[in-house]
C-alpha positions in Angstrom: 68.6 120.5 101.9 65.6 118.6 103.2 65.1 115.1 101.7 62.0 114.7 99.7 59.4 111.9 99.8 56.2 111.3 97.7 53.5 109.2 99.7 50.2 108.2 98.4 46.9 107.5 100.3 47.4 110.3 102.7 43.7 111.3 103.1 43.4 109.8 106.4 45.1 107.0 108.7 48.6 106.0 108.0 49.4 108.0 105.1 48.2 111.4 106.7 50.0 110.7 109.8 53.3 109.9 107.8 53.0 113.0 105.9 52.3 115.6 108.8 55.2 113.4 111.1 57.6 113.8 108.3 57.0 117.3 107.5 57.5 118.2 111.1 60.8 116.0 111.0 62.2 118.2 108.4 61.4 116.3 105.0 60.0 117.8 102.0 56.9 115.9 101.7 54.6 115.4 98.5 51.2 114.0 99.7 48.9 112.6 97.7 45.1 111.7 97.7 42.4 110.6 95.4 39.7 113.0 96.3 39.8 117.0 95.4 38.4 117.5 98.8 41.3 115.8 100.8 43.7 117.3 98.6 42.5 120.7 99.6 42.5 119.7 103.2 45.9 118.7 103.3 47.1 122.0 101.4 45.4 123.9 104.1 47.2 122.3 107.0 50.6 123.1 104.9 51.5 119.8 102.9 52.1 120.2 99.5 49.6 117.7 98.5 48.4 116.7 94.5 45.6 114.5 93.3 46.5 111.0 92.7 44.3 108.1 91.6 46.1 104.8 91.6 43.4 103.6 89.0 44.5 106.5 86.5 47.8 106.2 84.9 47.6 109.7 83.8 47.0 110.9 87.1 50.2 108.8 88.3 52.3 110.2 85.9 51.2 113.9 86.1 51.8 113.9 89.8 55.2 112.5 89.5 55.9 115.2 86.8 54.9 117.9 88.9 56.7 116.6 92.2 60.0 116.4 90.0 59.4 120.1 88.8 59.5 121.0 92.3 62.6 119.1 93.5 64.7 119.9 90.5 64.3 116.3 89.1 65.4 114.3 92.1 63.2 112.5 94.4 64.7 110.9 98.1 61.9 108.5 98.9 58.7 107.0 97.6 56.2 105.5 100.4 53.7 103.6 98.4 50.6 103.3 101.3 47.4 104.0 99.2 45.4 100.7 99.2 41.9 99.2 100.1 40.8 95.7 101.1 38.1 93.8 99.1 36.2 91.6 101.1 34.3 88.6 100.0 34.8 84.8 99.3 37.0 84.0 96.2 33.8 82.1 94.8 31.9 85.2 95.1 34.6 87.7 93.4 33.5 89.0 90.3 36.6 89.4 88.0 36.0 93.3 87.8 36.4 93.2 91.8 39.7 91.4 91.6 40.9 93.3 88.6 39.8 96.6 90.4 41.6 95.5 93.8 45.1 94.8 91.6 44.6 98.1 89.9 44.8 100.2 92.9 46.9 97.9 95.2 49.6 96.6 92.7 49.4 98.1 89.2 49.4 101.6 90.6 52.2 101.2 92.8 54.1 99.4 90.1 54.0 102.4 87.9 55.3 104.7 90.4 58.1 102.7 91.1 58.6 102.2 87.2 58.8 106.4 87.0 60.9 107.0 90.3 63.5 104.3 90.0 65.2 105.8 86.9 65.3 109.1 88.8 66.9 107.5 92.3 69.5 105.7 90.1 70.5 109.0 88.2 70.9 110.3 91.7 72.7 107.3 93.1 70.5 106.9 95.8 66.8 106.6 97.2 64.6 104.7 99.4 61.4 102.9 98.4 59.0 101.5 101.2 56.0 99.4 100.6 53.2 99.4 103.1 52.1 95.8 102.6 50.4 93.6 105.5 50.3 90.7 108.0 48.1 89.4 105.1 50.9 89.7 102.7 52.5 86.9 104.8 49.2 84.7 106.0 45.7 84.3 104.6 42.4 84.3 106.4 38.9 83.5 104.9 37.0 86.2 102.9 40.0 88.4 102.2 41.1 86.7 99.3 41.5 89.6 96.8 43.2 91.8 99.0 45.2 88.9 100.4 46.5 87.9 96.6 47.4 91.8 96.0 49.5 92.0 99.2 51.2 88.9 98.3 51.9 90.2 95.0 53.3 93.4 96.3 55.5 91.2 98.8 57.0 89.2 95.6 57.5 92.6 93.4 59.4 94.0 96.5 61.3 91.0 97.1 62.5 90.9 93.6 63.0 94.7 93.0 65.3 94.8 96.4 67.5 92.0 94.7 67.6 94.0 91.3 68.5 97.3 93.0 71.4 95.8 94.9 74.3 98.2 95.0 72.6 101.0 93.2 72.1 102.9 96.5 68.5 102.5 96.4 66.9 100.5 99.5 63.9 99.0 99.4 61.6 97.8 102.5 58.3 96.2 103.6 56.2 97.7 106.2 53.9 94.8 107.5 51.2 96.2 109.9 48.6 94.3 111.4 45.5 96.0 112.7 45.8 99.8 112.8 43.2 102.2 113.9 42.4 103.7 110.4 39.4 104.1 107.9 40.4 100.9 106.4 37.1 98.8 107.8 34.5 101.5 106.5 36.3 101.9 103.1 36.3 98.0 103.0 32.6 97.9 103.8 31.9 100.1 100.8 33.5 97.6 98.4 32.1 94.4 100.0 28.6 96.0 99.4 29.6 97.2 95.8 30.9 93.7 94.4 29.5 90.9 96.7 25.8 89.6 96.4 25.7 89.1 100.2 21.9 87.8 100.6 22.3 85.1 97.8 25.7 83.8 98.9 26.2 80.4 100.5 28.3 82.4 102.8 25.5 84.5 103.7 25.5 83.7 107.3 29.4 84.2 107.8 29.1 87.4 105.7 26.8 88.8 108.6 29.8 88.6 110.9 31.9 90.4 108.3 29.4 93.0 108.2 29.3 93.3 111.9 32.8 93.6 112.2 33.4 96.1 109.4 30.5 98.3 110.7 32.1 98.3 114.3 33.5 101.7 115.4 36.6 101.9 117.7 39.3 99.2 117.5 39.0 96.0 115.8 41.0 94.2 118.6 43.1 94.5 121.6 46.1 94.7 119.5 45.1 97.5 117.5 47.7 100.5 117.4 47.6 103.9 115.9 49.0 105.2 112.8 51.9 106.5 114.4 53.3 103.2 115.2 53.7 102.4 111.2 54.9 105.8 110.9 58.0 105.1 113.1 58.7 102.1 111.1 58.8 104.1 107.9 61.2 106.6 109.7 63.4 103.7 110.4 63.3 102.7 107.0 64.4 106.0 105.8 66.9 106.8 108.0 68.7 103.6 109.2 72.2 103.2 107.4 71.3 99.7 106.5 67.3 99.4 106.4 65.7 96.2 107.4 64.1 94.2 104.5 60.7 93.8 106.5 59.2 96.0 109.4 56.4 94.1 111.3 54.5 96.5 113.6 51.6 94.9 115.6 52.0 91.7 117.9 50.1 89.7 115.1 52.5 90.6 112.8 55.4 89.5 114.6 53.3 86.5 115.5 52.2 85.1 112.4 55.5 85.9 111.0 57.0 83.4 113.4 54.3 80.7 113.3 54.4 80.7 109.7 58.2 79.7 110.0 57.5 77.3 112.7 54.2 75.6 112.1 53.2 72.9 109.5 50.6 74.5 107.1 47.8 72.3 108.1 48.2 73.5 111.9 48.5 77.1 110.7 45.3 76.7 108.8 43.6 75.6 111.8 44.9 78.4 113.9 43.9 80.9 111.2 40.3 79.6 110.5 39.6 79.4 114.3 40.7 83.1 114.8 38.1 84.1 112.0 
């Protein structure tokens, strides 16, 4: 019998690649996306897809209910992937922007976990995979909201893993660096929506942020395609003893190592210079 997996954020990039690849690999994939047009597009590609908005509790609950109805009440895996990155200096972030960031990147994921863990406990097995970021490990300027959300995910996931020890449910974190997705385009929309760019004391640095977000193509020479993240997801799904963390890109491996080795002040200088 095919293993079942629910994936969030499948409209493009990492989620889309994971959904298509895992379906070809024989999984029963339940993809999800926020916009109805993306749901329809995925269905036309032959993937079971539901509308799931991580900002709407009813949407999350309805999707899980529909998935469990199709599987007879079981679910083998959850890949929490749907997220976005809010750009802006901490002092410029309206409370509403920070709340919105956490609603999507943390609270929606948490609700999904609370819904699927009892199912996995009853069946005696399961895999929960959380798509974090290298920015859940180190910080850079002007990404405070996103970094805070990913630090939160790292902490919640580590705690969840300890609490589920011996249950047959394995919990892993994926930690990508730069991946070729629509992440920058989506971040640009939120940057303009919430931040008063012209009036900020960070106005000049914001021009650099705008240029980076508006740039097409890869953001750096270290950028990898989404399939490299999917490969780590497959490892977390299929390894007998999955790893706690799966770094993906060179920056991910490098900065995880440097955080262990360097004094905090040295790492700060390195990260600030990189910006």
